[in-house]
C-alpha positions as CSV (number, residue, x, y, z in Angstrom):
1,M,-20.7,19.6,-0.4
2,I,-17.5,21.1,1.1
3,K,-17.8,21.9,4.8
4,S,-18.0,25.7,5.4
5,D,-15.6,25.5,8.4
6,F,-13.1,23.6,6.2
7,K,-13.2,26.4,3.6
8,H,-12.9,29.0,6.3
9,W,-9.9,27.3,7.8
10,I,-8.2,27.1,4.4
11,G,-8.7,30.8,3.9
12,E,-7.3,31.6,7.3
13,S,-4.3,29.4,6.7
14,L,-3.6,31.0,3.3
15,G,-4.3,34.5,4.6
16,T,-6.8,35.2,1.8
17,T,-10.4,34.5,0.9
18,H,-9.6,34.6,-2.8
19,F,-9.0,31.0,-3.8
20,Q,-10.6,28.2,-5.9
21,I,-11.1,24.7,-4.5
22,T,-11.5,21.6,-6.7
23,A,-12.2,18.1,-5.4
24,L,-9.7,15.4,-6.4
25,K,-10.2,11.7,-6.9
26,G,-10.3,9.8,-3.6
27,D,-8.5,6.7,-2.5
28,A,-9.4,3.6,-0.5
29,S,-9.6,5.6,2.7
30,F,-12.2,7.9,4.2
31,R,-9.9,11.0,3.5
32,T,-10.9,13.5,0.8
33,Y,-8.5,15.8,-1.0
34,Y,-8.9,19.2,-2.7
35,R,-6.6,21.3,-4.9
36,I,-6.5,24.9,-3.8
37,Q,-5.6,27.6,-6.3
38,A,-4.6,30.9,-4.7
39,A,-3.1,33.5,-7.0
40,D,-0.3,31.7,-8.9
41,K,0.2,28.9,-6.4
42,T,-1.6,25.6,-5.7
43,Y,-1.9,23.6,-2.5
44,I,-3.5,20.3,-1.4
45,A,-6.1,20.4,1.4
46,M,-6.9,17.1,3.1
47,L,-10.0,16.4,5.2
48,A,-9.7,13.4,7.4
49,P,-12.9,12.8,9.5
50,P,-11.5,12.5,13.1
51,E,-13.9,9.6,13.9
52,K,-12.6,7.6,10.9
53,E,-9.0,8.8,10.3
54,K,-6.2,10.2,12.4
55,T,-3.9,12.9,11.1
56,D,-1.4,12.8,14.0
57,E,0.6,10.0,12.5
58,F,0.7,11.5,9.0
59,V,1.9,14.9,10.3
60,A,4.5,13.5,12.7
61,I,6.0,11.2,10.0
62,A,5.8,13.9,7.3
63,R,7.7,16.4,9.4
64,Y,10.4,13.9,10.4
65,W,10.9,12.4,7.0
66,E,11.2,15.9,5.5
67,S,13.8,16.7,8.0
68,Q,15.7,13.6,6.9
69,G,15.7,14.7,3.3
70,L,12.9,12.5,2.0
71,C,10.7,13.9,-0.6
72,V,7.3,14.2,1.1
73,P,4.6,16.9,1.1
74,Q,5.4,19.8,3.4
75,I,2.9,20.4,6.2
76,L,1.8,24.0,5.8
77,A,-1.0,24.0,8.3
78,W,-2.9,21.5,10.5
79,Q,-6.0,21.5,12.6
80,Q,-5.8,18.4,14.6
81,Q,-9.2,18.2,16.2
82,A,-11.0,18.8,12.9
83,G,-8.7,16.6,10.7
84,F,-7.7,19.5,8.4
85,V,-4.3,19.5,6.8
86,L,-2.8,21.9,4.2
87,L,0.0,20.4,2.1
88,S,2.4,21.4,-0.6
89,D,1.1,20.2,-4.0
90,F,3.0,17.4,-5.7
91,G,0.9,17.6,-8.9
92,D,-1.2,14.9,-10.6
93,V,1.3,12.6,-12.2
94,L,1.3,9.2,-10.5
95,L,4.3,6.9,-11.1
96,L,1.7,4.4,-12.4
97,D,0.8,6.7,-15.2
98,T,4.4,6.8,-16.5
99,L,5.3,3.2,-16.2
100,N,6.0,1.4,-19.5
101,E,8.6,-0.9,-21.0
102,Q,10.9,2.0,-21.7
103,T,10.6,3.8,-18.3
104,V,10.2,1.1,-15.8
105,D,13.8,0.2,-15.2
106,M,14.8,3.7,-14.4
107,S,11.6,4.5,-12.5
108,Y,12.0,1.5,-10.2
109,S,15.7,2.2,-9.7
110,L,14.8,5.7,-8.4
111,A,12.0,4.3,-6.2
112,M,14.3,1.7,-4.7
113,Q,17.0,4.4,-4.1
114,S,14.4,6.4,-2.2
115,L,13.6,3.3,-0.1
116,L,17.1,3.2,1.3
117,P,16.9,6.4,3.5
118,L,13.2,5.7,4.2
119,Q,14.1,2.4,5.9
120,M,16.3,4.3,8.3
121,A,14.0,7.3,9.0
122,R,12.4,6.3,12.3
123,P,10.7,9.4,13.8
124,T,12.0,10.6,17.1
125,D,8.7,12.1,18.4
126,Y,6.4,9.3,17.2
127,R,6.8,5.7,18.0
128,L,6.1,3.6,14.9
129,P,4.1,0.4,15.8
130,S,5.6,-3.0,15.2
131,F,4.6,-5.1,12.2
132,G,5.0,-8.2,14.4
133,A,3.4,-11.6,14.6
134,T,0.1,-10.3,16.2
135,H,-0.4,-7.7,13.5
136,V,0.5,-10.0,10.7
137,R,-2.1,-12.5,11.9
138,Q,-4.7,-9.8,12.2
139,E,-4.0,-8.8,8.6
140,L,-4.4,-12.4,7.4
141,S,-7.8,-12.6,9.1
142,L,-9.0,-10.1,6.5
143,F,-8.5,-12.9,3.9
144,D,-10.5,-15.3,6.0
145,E,-13.4,-12.9,6.8
146,W,-13.8,-10.7,3.8
147,F,-12.4,-12.7,0.8
148,L,-13.3,-16.2,1.7
149,G,-16.3,-15.5,3.9
150,T,-18.0,-12.4,2.5
151,L,-17.0,-12.4,-1.2
152,L,-16.9,-16.1,-1.9
153,N,-19.1,-17.5,0.9
154,V,-16.5,-20.2,1.6
155,V,-16.5,-21.8,5.0
156,P,-13.4,-23.9,5.5
157,T,-13.7,-27.3,7.1
158,E,-11.8,-28.0,10.3
159,N,-8.9,-29.6,8.3
160,E,-8.9,-26.7,5.9
161,Q,-8.8,-24.1,8.7
162,Q,-5.8,-26.0,10.1
163,L,-4.1,-25.8,6.7
164,L,-4.7,-22.0,6.7
165,E,-3.3,-21.7,10.2
166,N,-0.2,-23.7,9.3
167,T,0.4,-21.5,6.2
168,Y,-0.1,-18.3,8.2
169,H,2.3,-19.6,10.9
170,Q,5.0,-20.1,8.3
171,L,4.5,-16.7,6.7
172,I,4.6,-15.0,10.1
173,Q,8.0,-16.7,10.8
174,V,9.3,-15.4,7.5
175,V,8.1,-11.8,8.3
176,T,9.5,-11.7,11.8
177,E,12.9,-13.3,11.1
178,Q,13.9,-10.5,8.7
179,P,15.8,-7.4,9.7
180,Q,13.2,-4.9,10.9
181,V,13.2,-1.4,9.4
182,V,10.9,1.5,8.8
183,I,8.2,0.5,6.3
184,H,5.8,2.8,4.4
185,R,3.3,-0.2,4.1
186,D,1.8,1.0,0.8
187,Y,4.8,1.9,-1.3
188,H,3.4,1.4,-4.8
189,S,2.9,3.3,-8.0
190,R,-0.3,5.2,-6.9
191,N,1.5,6.5,-3.8
192,I,4.6,7.7,-5.6
193,M,4.3,11.0,-7.5
194,V,6.5,12.1,-10.4
195,L,7.4,15.7,-9.8
196,P,8.2,18.3,-12.5
197,N,12.0,17.9,-11.7
198,H,11.5,14.1,-12.3
199,H,12.2,13.4,-8.6
200,L,9.8,11.0,-7.0
201,G,7.5,12.2,-4.2
202,I,6.1,9.9,-1.5
203,I,2.6,10.2,-0.2
204,D,0.0,8.3,1.9
205,F,2.5,7.1,4.6
206,Q,0.4,7.6,7.7
207,D,0.3,3.8,8.3
208,A,4.1,3.4,8.5
209,M,5.4,0.8,10.9
210,I,8.6,-1.1,11.8
211,G,8.6,-4.3,9.8
212,P,10.5,-6.6,7.4
213,I,13.1,-5.2,5.2
214,T,11.5,-6.6,2.0
215,Y,8.0,-5.3,2.6
216,D,8.1,-2.0,0.8
217,L,10.1,-3.5,-2.0
218,V,7.4,-6.1,-2.7
219,S,4.7,-3.4,-2.5
220,L,6.6,-1.6,-5.3
221,L,7.6,-4.5,-7.5
222,K,4.5,-6.7,-7.1
223,D,2.2,-3.7,-7.4
224,C,-1.6,-4.4,-7.0
225,Y,-2.3,-2.1,-10.0
226,I,0.3,-3.2,-12.5
227,A,2.2,-6.5,-13.1
228,W,5.5,-7.5,-14.6
229,P,7.0,-10.9,-15.3
230,L,8.3,-12.6,-12.2
231,T,11.8,-13.1,-13.6
232,R,12.0,-9.3,-14.2
233,V,10.6,-8.6,-10.7
234,H,13.3,-10.9,-9.2
235,H,16.0,-9.1,-11.2
236,W,14.9,-5.8,-9.7
237,A,14.8,-7.4,-6.2
238,H,18.3,-8.6,-6.7
239,D,19.3,-5.0,-7.6
240,F,17.9,-3.8,-4.2
241,Y,19.6,-6.7,-2.4
242,N,22.9,-5.4,-3.9
243,M,22.1,-1.9,-2.8
244,L,21.6,-3.1,0.8
245,H,24.6,-5.3,0.7
246,K,26.8,-2.4,-0.6
247,Q,25.7,-0.3,2.4
248,K,26.3,-3.2,4.7
249,R,22.6,-3.1,5.8
250,I,22.2,-6.9,5.6
251,K,24.7,-9.4,6.9
252,D,25.0,-13.2,6.4
253,V,22.0,-13.2,4.1
254,S,22.3,-14.8,0.6
255,A,20.6,-13.4,-2.4
256,E,18.5,-16.6,-2.5
257,Q,17.3,-16.1,1.1
258,F,16.5,-12.5,0.4
259,I,14.3,-13.5,-2.6
260,E,12.5,-16.1,-0.6
261,W,11.8,-13.5,2.1
262,F,10.6,-11.1,-0.7
263,D,8.2,-13.7,-2.2
264,C,6.8,-14.8,1.2
265,V,6.2,-11.3,2.4
266,G,4.5,-10.6,-0.9
267,L,2.2,-13.6,-0.4
268,Q,1.3,-12.3,3.1
269,R,0.6,-8.9,1.7
270,H,-1.5,-10.1,-1.2
271,L,-3.6,-12.4,0.9
272,K,-4.3,-9.3,3.1
273,V,-5.1,-7.2,0.0
274,L,-7.6,-9.8,-1.3
275,G,-9.4,-9.3,2.0
276,I,-9.1,-5.5,1.9
277,F,-10.4,-5.2,-1.7
278,S,-13.3,-7.4,-0.8
279,R,-14.1,-5.3,2.2
280,L,-14.0,-2.1,0.1
281,K,-16.8,-3.6,-2.0
282,F,-19.0,-4.8,0.8
283,R,-18.4,-2.4,3.6
284,D,-17.5,0.8,1.7
285,N,-19.4,0.3,-1.6
286,K,-16.2,0.7,-3.6
287,A,-16.7,-2.1,-6.1
288,S,-14.0,-0.9,-8.6
289,Y,-11.3,-2.7,-6.5
290,L,-12.8,-6.1,-7.5
291,H,-11.2,-5.6,-11.0
292,D,-7.8,-5.9,-9.4
293,I,-8.4,-9.2,-7.6
294,P,-7.5,-11.5,-10.6
295,R,-4.0,-9.8,-10.8
296,I,-3.5,-10.2,-7.0
297,M,-4.6,-13.9,-7.2
298,D,-2.0,-14.4,-10.0
299,Y,0.6,-13.0,-7.6
300,V,-0.5,-15.5,-4.9
301,L,-0.5,-18.5,-7.2
302,A,2.9,-17.6,-8.7
303,I,4.4,-18.1,-5.2
304,T,2.3,-21.0,-3.9
305,E,3.3,-22.9,-7.0
306,Q,7.0,-22.1,-6.5
307,Y,7.7,-23.2,-2.9
308,S,7.3,-26.7,-1.7
309,F,6.1,-25.8,1.8
310,L,3.1,-24.1,0.2
311,T,2.1,-27.0,-2.0
312,E,-0.9,-28.1,0.0
313,F,-2.1,-24.5,0.3
314,D,-1.7,-24.1,-3.5
315,S,-3.8,-27.3,-4.1
316,W,-6.5,-26.0,-1.8
317,L,-6.7,-22.6,-3.5
318,K,-7.0,-24.3,-6.9
319,Q,-9.6,-26.8,-5.8
320,S,-11.8,-24.7,-3.5
321,V,-11.2,-21.0,-4.4
322,L,-10.4,-20.6,-8.1
323,P,-13.4,-22.4,-9.5
324,I,-15.8,-20.0,-7.9
325,L,-13.7,-16.8,-8.0
326,M,-14.2,-15.6,-11.5
327,P,-18.0,-16.3,-11.6
328,T,-18.3,-14.5,-8.3
329,L,-16.3,-11.4,-9.5
330,T,-18.3,-11.4,-12.8
331,K,-21.6,-11.4,-10.9
332,Y,-20.7,-8.5,-8.6
333,T,-19.0,-6.5,-11.4
334,L,-22.1,-6.8,-13.6
335,S,-24.3,-5.9,-10.6
336,S,-22.2,-2.8,-9.9
337,Q,-22.4,-1.7,-13.6
338,S,-26.2,-2.1,-13.7
339,Q,-26.5,0.1,-10.5
340,V,-24.4,2.8,-12.2
341,A,-26.5,2.6,-15.4
């Protein structure tokens, strides 16, 4: 049921009561989206419950990024207290829907080119929070609480908890030692739209922060919804390193160091996502995200197997987590399917 005050506000914003409204597929947040057809134009209306979601950040970032030439939806109207936002319509074509062996090189090249100005686009009227050590540790606690504790019912021993803390400490060091830039924080193929002119539009950026220079790159290239061979991923990451180097955005950083930063930031992100996708199942009743967990675990193991300082953590994952992961996912997936049936 669409709220009557929301529909009334849309009509006032458009200056007409003659429009059609169609609900769109939601995402992992509490926001809901609608396509508005009025005469020969379409718009997107977003409803973000104020008690659950803030629109201030989204609007401030959108307006500033648009002023800097980034391709983001235009804010056409905003009712702050109610959480109503009217946006220009970027269509329905996600980058994810277009990715294949023939298109991926060009698509990722365009997406990486868009990252260059984004990393410099720090809003002047909104202070982006820092993706610092405290925040990184809070994100990693999602892995502890929701993935290990709630999904798998794993309670680490004292020695195992110390192993986790040591691993987290090393990852935090890697995150914080990198050059700090503007980061979207969820720059992947479901948050990048392919526009009719073949330009790429950026959405879902309200959680932007100041963080490590490799963060958005790893979100894009080690996407939670599609995977490519690691050698190919590293080739693309080298391309972005060369873009940065050409613009003199990184100094005294070798390509090898950059790739290690990239891999370790990816590990931190994917441990967090394992927690978030588990939370989506148990807190928000969105079980479909469990289907993506095996892909994310593959990302994790590809890195823990590669770096010697992660050897002990890798062994622990394979001994204490992997044997129970797939049976647990199968159980909950079958349970969710039976509930739908």
